[in-house]
Phi, psi and omega in degrees: 000128182281170185301314183299313181296319180298314183293319181291323175300316180298319180296317179299314181298319178298315181295322180293332177276359181081014178260111181291119177293154179296142175300151176236151175286157176302321180300319178294316178303315180297324182297332177297337180255018181056040181234154180244346179215163184268067171292166185304312185289324177296314181300317180295323180294318179296317180298317180299318181293317178298317181296318180300325181267003179069036183243155168225163175247146177234118352289173181301128187299337185280340192243021175235170178302145189296335178259013175282145177281145174233147177261147177262135178224152172287134179295128181280151177300139179284138178297130183237352186249010180259126174300148185301326184282357178253007178296140180280172185297324182296320179294323180292320182279342181234072184292161178234160175257122179280131180230155178246127179273180186293337179275359179091003180279147177274128176232165180224145176229162180300141181296142181293144183248106184277356184290135177275100187268150185296335179295349178281342184289141178305319183297335180282357185225023183247165181308137184249124173277133185210164176229169176256164178301334182269358177295157179273157177299319180296325177296316180295315181297317179298318180296319180293316181292316185288339180248007176054049176240153185260351181206155179225135172287144176258113190226150174261337173202185187291350181246336187259115180255127180264335181167193178229146172238134181214177183299324181292316181293326178291310183299318183293324179286322177295329181295334179256025172067034174288118184253010182292147176261358183270133178304327184301338180271002180237010184281153168234173179299140177264143178246134183218161178221155174287148181295343182266009176285142177300137179300329181286330175288335183276342188303315183300314181294319180294317180296324182287323187245001179074356181196169165206137174281145181249127178254124186278184184295342178260016175070015176268152173281113188259347182176182178223130179251126182250174176298327177296321178296320178296317180300316179297317181297315182287333172294316179296323179284324188275326184302312180302322178298317181293318180296315180295320178299319179293320178300315180298320179295321177297317181293322177299317178295325181297320185260354183301136176065015180258343187226150178283166179299323181291324177293320177295319180298324180292341180275351183293144177304126181305331180287349182232036189294342181280350182291137180281135179233115180256325178209184188297333182293346180273354180272150173275171181298318179298328179285332172297318179298313181299321180297315187274351178292332180289123182305321181293326177289319179300318180300333181296337182282340177058046178246136179272062180232155179284121184299313184298315180298317180297315181294322178300319178293320178299321180293323176297317178297318179301315181294319177296319180301318180299320177294315183298317183289347175270003178052055181296151187291339181253140180294159177301148176284168181300323181296318180291319177297323179296321177301314181294313182298316181294322181289323175298314180299318178299314181294325177296315179295320180298318179293320179298317179295318180297318180298317181294321182289332182266350174077284189274355180137140189271159165287336180235000000 
């Protein structure tokens, strides 16, 4: 019995005895499946295992920050005897997905939430440096300098925010000869958002004020997201797309004008055989792999490279591409990014060498 099955069996037995198991972080749940991030295939594997055991997580493990805790619950039976027009407002606003388990029983789980919410960002879930209204200005300045932050929330407890202090609010008050030592005399209005707000809805407020405080589902301030955090997040989301796009362009140049239309058509996925293929740009990435796997096709490229090694790298890129195109909630790991970066660098060098050897411009 593998780790995931053993742990889920234990959780089911605890729930059936009425003993609520301790919440686990999403990261811990993934570790039971020997995974470190929620890629598409990992997520589907976890969902299948939960469904098999009649379990759901609250909140849904796929749509919260990776170090957030989730609770395990037995999936409740889906209502089957209520006419649709008698559903109450709560049911309409909180729909469920009906599922059938292996025993043939109907179970229901919370509907999947595809929105990319700001609460998923690491910065929205990290330690928050803060001061109280009675703190001294020197204390706030020291805290900002020593932790390399540009602003601090002024709070009386984990839920009550009185304002914000930042370099601008300090400088503007000192400029008019404010000599107070109390943080309360240097505060400005604080801006905050709920953790379930769409990250795209939050961009405008963050851009305008350079930050936004995040309030979690229990009404606590759980973190602060700044413009720097947004830049990092979009870099993490955007870099894999750019790298994969460049790899695809290199492969198209590599095979361009080397194969007939019928040969290209033969590389098409049999499940999509009706699709029209006029040139290499009509092939998918997986079909490039299928095309070049044939030794006779590989020889057509006239490259003194090992076919198997090249194809193995292409397959790794293909698998990463599939995860990226599913917009998985966790960024690619360093190992996966290194594969993409190294392969791009290799293709760039290969093209440069080819151009020099051909003089006036390469076929690839």
